[in-house]
Residue, then its C-alpha position, 0 to 999 in steps of 0.5 A: m091516721s097516716m097522711n101517706p097516700f100509699q099507707l092510706f090506700n093499703t089500709w082501705y084496700s085491705e079492708e075492702l078485700e076482707k069485705s068484698t063480695a066481688s068476684i075480682p076485688s082487685a079489678c080497677c080501671l087504668s086510663s092512659n094517654g094512647l100512642d095516638g094521643y087519645p085517652n085509652t082505658r082498660f080494666v086490669s087487676l092490681k097485684e100489689v102496692k110496692d115501693h110507692a107504685f101500683i103493680i098491675t097485671g100485663p106484659l111490659k111490651s103490651r099496648k098498655g105497657l108501651e103507653m105507660e113507658k111513653s108517659s107515666k101520667v096514668s090513673l087508676t079508678f077503684w069502686 
């Protein structure tokens, strides 16, 4: 078993996509620090994992994009 967290995630995620009955299996919960300093959470869709980064949907100049530009400390939750 690989100890690389991105390889482990890709293995798990590929298996889940094959078995999932969810209408949007790529849905995940993104939490970030809001521009006002308070936590901000929204649901997004994972497009891909590339170059040790999770690529999600949405424009860079959206509220979410501006928050991530200010602080890259974010979390993604899958279920």
